[in-house]
C-alpha positions as CSV (number, residue, x, y, z in Angstrom):
1,M,92.8,110.6,76.6
2,P,91.4,112.8,79.3
3,P,93.5,113.0,82.4
4,E,90.7,111.7,84.6
5,A,90.5,108.4,82.5
6,L,94.4,108.2,82.9
7,A,94.0,108.5,86.6
8,L,91.4,105.8,86.6
9,L,93.7,103.4,84.6
10,A,96.3,104.1,87.1
11,A,94.1,103.1,89.8
12,V,93.3,99.9,88.2
13,S,97.1,99.3,87.4
14,Y,98.0,99.7,91.0
15,A,95.3,97.2,91.9
16,L,96.7,94.6,89.5
17,F,100.0,95.2,90.9
18,T,98.6,94.2,94.3
19,L,96.9,91.2,93.0
20,C,100.1,89.8,91.1
21,G,102.1,90.5,94.2
22,W,99.7,88.5,96.4
23,F,99.9,85.6,93.9
24,G,103.5,85.8,94.2
25,L,103.9,85.7,97.8
26,Q,102.3,82.3,97.8
27,H,105.4,81.0,96.6
28,S,108.1,83.3,97.8
29,T,109.2,86.0,100.4
30,P,108.5,90.0,100.7
31,L,112.2,90.4,100.0
32,A,112.0,88.7,96.6
33,A,108.9,90.4,95.8
34,T,110.6,93.8,96.5
35,I,113.6,93.2,94.4
36,I,111.9,91.9,91.3
37,S,109.3,94.2,91.2
38,L,111.3,97.1,91.3
39,L,113.8,95.8,88.9
40,A,110.8,95.0,86.5
41,R,109.2,98.5,87.0
42,T,112.6,100.1,86.4
43,I,113.3,98.0,83.1
44,L,109.9,98.9,81.9
45,L,110.2,102.4,82.3
46,W,113.7,102.8,80.7
47,T,112.5,100.7,77.9
48,A,109.6,103.1,77.5
49,V,112.1,106.0,77.5
50,I,114.2,104.5,74.6
51,F,111.0,103.6,72.7
52,T,109.6,107.2,72.9
53,G,113.1,109.2,71.8
54,G,115.4,108.6,74.4
55,I,116.4,110.9,77.1
56,P,114.9,114.4,76.3
57,V,116.0,117.8,76.9
58,F,115.1,118.8,80.4
59,A,115.6,121.5,83.1
60,R,117.8,120.7,85.9
61,L,115.6,121.9,88.5
62,A,112.9,119.2,87.2
63,L,115.4,116.6,87.3
64,I,116.2,117.6,91.1
65,V,112.4,117.6,91.8
66,F,112.2,113.9,90.5
67,V,115.2,112.7,92.2
68,I,114.0,114.2,95.5
69,L,110.5,112.2,94.7
70,G,112.6,109.1,94.2
71,I,114.1,109.3,97.5
72,Q,110.9,110.2,98.9
73,Q,109.2,107.2,97.5
74,S,111.6,105.1,99.2
75,I,111.1,106.7,102.7
76,T,107.2,106.5,102.1
77,S,107.6,102.6,101.4
78,L,109.8,102.3,104.4
79,L,107.3,104.1,106.9
80,T,104.5,102.1,105.1
81,F,106.4,99.0,106.1
82,V,107.0,100.0,109.7
83,G,103.3,101.2,110.3
84,L,102.1,98.0,109.1
85,H,104.6,96.1,111.5
86,K,103.6,98.4,114.4
87,I,99.9,98.9,114.4
88,G,98.7,96.2,111.9
89,T,96.9,96.7,108.6
90,S,93.5,97.8,109.5
91,R,95.0,100.5,111.4
92,S,97.8,101.3,109.0
93,Q,96.2,101.3,105.6
94,P,93.6,103.7,106.4
95,L,96.0,106.1,107.6
96,R,98.2,105.6,104.8
97,N,95.2,106.2,102.4
98,T,94.5,109.7,103.6
99,Y,96.9,111.2,101.1
100,P,94.3,112.8,98.8
101,L,93.4,115.2,101.6
102,W,97.1,116.3,101.9
103,S,97.4,116.4,98.2
104,A,94.4,118.5,97.8
105,L,95.3,121.0,100.8
106,I,98.7,121.7,99.4
107,A,97.5,122.2,95.8
108,I,94.8,124.4,97.0
109,V,96.7,126.6,99.6
110,I,100.3,126.6,97.9
111,M,99.6,125.8,94.0
112,H,96.3,128.1,94.1
113,E,94.5,125.3,92.3
114,K,90.7,125.9,92.2
115,A,88.3,123.2,94.0
116,S,84.7,123.5,93.7
117,A,82.6,122.2,96.7
118,M,81.8,119.4,94.4
119,I,85.5,118.3,94.2
120,V,86.0,118.6,97.9
121,A,83.0,116.7,98.9
122,G,83.9,114.0,96.3
123,T,87.6,113.9,97.8
124,L,86.2,113.4,101.4
125,L,83.7,110.9,100.0
126,I,86.6,108.8,98.5
127,V,88.9,109.1,101.3
128,V,86.0,107.8,103.8
129,G,84.9,105.0,101.5
130,V,88.6,104.0,101.0
131,V,89.1,103.9,104.9
132,L,86.0,101.9,105.1
133,I,87.1,99.3,102.6
134,S,90.6,98.8,103.9
135,W,89.7,98.8,107.5
136,K,89.5,95.3,109.1
137,P,89.2,94.4,112.7
138,D,92.3,92.8,113.9
139,V,94.1,92.1,117.2
140,P,96.9,94.9,118.1
141,P,100.3,93.7,117.2
142,P,102.7,92.9,120.4
143,G,104.2,96.2,121.8
144,Y,101.3,98.4,120.3
145,R,101.4,102.2,121.6
146,W,99.1,104.9,120.1
147,W,101.8,107.0,119.1
148,H,102.8,104.3,116.5
149,I,100.3,105.7,114.3
150,A,102.6,108.4,113.5
151,F,104.7,106.0,110.9
152,S,101.5,105.4,108.7
153,L,100.2,109.0,109.0
154,A,103.6,110.2,108.1
155,A,103.6,107.7,104.9
156,G,100.2,109.2,104.0
157,V,101.5,112.8,104.2
158,L,104.7,112.2,102.1
159,A,102.3,110.4,99.6
160,G,100.2,113.3,99.5
161,V,103.1,115.8,99.0
162,A,104.2,113.6,96.1
163,Y,101.3,114.7,93.9
164,P,101.9,118.4,94.2
165,L,105.5,117.9,93.7
166,R,104.8,115.7,90.5
167,R,102.9,118.5,89.1
168,Y,105.2,121.1,89.8
169,G,108.2,119.2,88.3
170,L,106.1,118.5,85.1
171,T,105.2,122.4,84.8
172,I,109.0,123.0,84.4
173,T,109.6,120.0,81.9
174,D,106.6,118.1,80.7
175,E,108.4,114.7,80.1
176,P,106.4,112.0,82.2
177,V,108.0,108.9,80.5
178,F,111.6,110.2,81.2
179,F,110.9,111.6,84.9
180,A,108.8,108.3,85.7
181,A,111.8,106.3,84.8
182,V,114.2,108.4,86.9
183,V,111.9,108.2,90.0
184,A,111.9,104.2,89.5
185,V,115.8,103.8,89.4
186,V,116.3,106.5,92.3
187,S,113.8,104.3,94.2
188,L,115.4,101.1,93.4
189,A,118.9,102.5,94.5
190,G,117.1,103.9,97.6
191,A,115.5,100.7,98.5
192,V,119.0,98.7,98.5
193,P,120.1,99.4,102.1
194,Y,116.4,98.8,103.0
195,L,116.4,95.5,101.4
196,W,119.9,94.7,103.2
197,L,118.6,95.6,106.6
198,S,115.4,93.6,106.4
199,R,116.6,90.3,105.3
200,D,116.2,88.9,108.7
201,N,118.9,86.3,107.9
202,R,116.8,84.8,105.4
203,S,117.8,84.6,101.6
204,P,115.0,85.6,99.2
205,I,113.2,82.4,97.5
206,W,113.4,82.4,93.7
207,H,110.5,80.3,92.9
208,P,109.9,80.3,89.1
209,K,106.1,81.2,89.6
210,A,106.9,83.7,92.0
211,I,109.3,85.5,89.7
212,V,106.6,85.7,86.9
213,H,104.0,87.1,89.3
214,F,106.5,89.6,90.9
215,S,107.7,90.6,87.3
216,L,104.1,91.2,86.5
217,S,103.7,93.1,89.8
218,G,106.5,95.3,89.0
219,L,105.4,96.2,85.3
220,F,101.7,97.0,86.6
221,E,103.4,99.2,89.3
222,G,105.4,100.8,86.5
223,L,102.4,101.5,84.3
224,G,100.4,103.0,87.2
225,A,103.2,105.4,88.0
226,L,103.5,106.4,84.3
227,L,99.7,106.9,83.7
228,S,99.5,109.0,87.1
229,L,102.2,111.1,85.9
230,M,100.6,111.5,82.3
231,A,97.4,112.3,84.1
232,L,99.3,115.0,86.1
233,S,101.0,116.7,83.3
234,S,97.6,117.9,82.1
235,G,95.1,117.5,85.1
236,R,94.8,119.2,88.5
237,V,96.2,117.6,91.7
238,V,92.7,118.1,93.3
239,I,91.1,116.1,90.7
240,I,94.0,113.4,89.9
241,S,94.9,112.4,93.2
242,P,91.6,111.3,94.7
243,I,90.9,109.2,91.4
244,V,94.1,107.4,91.8
245,A,93.3,106.9,95.5
246,T,90.4,104.6,94.5
247,T,92.9,101.7,94.2
248,P,91.3,99.8,97.3
249,L,88.0,99.9,95.6
250,W,89.6,98.1,92.5
251,N,91.7,95.7,95.0
252,L,88.2,94.9,96.4
253,L,86.5,94.1,93.2
254,I,89.5,92.2,91.5
255,A,89.7,90.3,94.8
256,I,86.0,89.3,94.5
257,I,86.6,88.1,90.9
258,F,90.0,86.4,91.1
259,L,90.0,85.5,94.8
260,R,86.6,84.2,95.6
261,G,86.1,83.3,99.2
262,R,89.0,85.2,100.5
263,E,87.4,88.7,100.3
264,E,84.6,89.5,103.0
265,I,81.8,91.5,101.4
266,N,79.7,93.3,104.2
267,A,77.7,96.5,104.9
268,R,81.2,98.3,105.7
269,T,82.7,97.3,102.4
270,I,79.4,98.1,100.5
271,A,79.1,101.4,102.1
272,G,82.8,102.1,101.3
273,T,82.3,101.1,97.9
274,L,79.1,103.3,97.3
275,S,81.2,106.3,98.7
276,V,84.2,105.8,96.6
277,V,81.7,105.8,93.4
278,I,79.6,108.9,94.5
279,G,82.8,110.8,95.2
280,T,84.3,109.9,91.9
281,V,81.1,111.0,90.2
282,A,81.2,114.2,92.2
283,I,84.5,115.1,91.3
284,A,83.7,114.3,87.6
285,I,80.9,116.8,87.8
286,G,82.7,119.5,89.7
287,R,85.5,119.6,87.4
């Protein structure tokens, strides 16, 4: 399967991860969601390792790269959460979703990947479209300060750095299934202190429906991570990163289908959708 198709499937998987998580949160808490989804993702990916021949031969440097990526993912998640808390969803998500710009910049400047004018234009269109789709007006949270945007922007930069790092690690040892599992278990271990600190003296709620939805959420997240790594093993960062970044578009479309009446459709979301679609087509043509 072409890497572009794998990246698109990864974006859809991440959108389904969000949908299942939303359903689960109707019966439980974010703490339970984090624990269950991380466990489900880790179990899925290590099961995939077993069924694809077990732990392969790999270079130590590649393992180090993906361990760093697992730690980085935990830090990115923490920064994303802090950003949501400090400046609200409407300001946090657009900044977090600028990561294709940082990925493309690093890939072009440091990794010397070639990017045509169509690819650059497509990336910019996707980022603009994602910002339009994910931006929603709201009242600033109490204690809001302009410099709090640094948390969400830092999360976006770290997410952008992750794609070139993944590509670099896979050029050393091309084992996307195994390394996706490594990132999963490292990020799970890295999330444990954060889970303990974020309890707010409340125990997680283990509602049966929530457990099912959070488990599905973790499975879709794991599938998205695996598909994006498989795409990067043969595709360029400047192409794969912006395609995976179309996740908010799929979030919107899935919400319209499954959560009717809960997602507002207006001129902004329509313009954002068109921008993402045109940008994706431009990247496909420009590759």
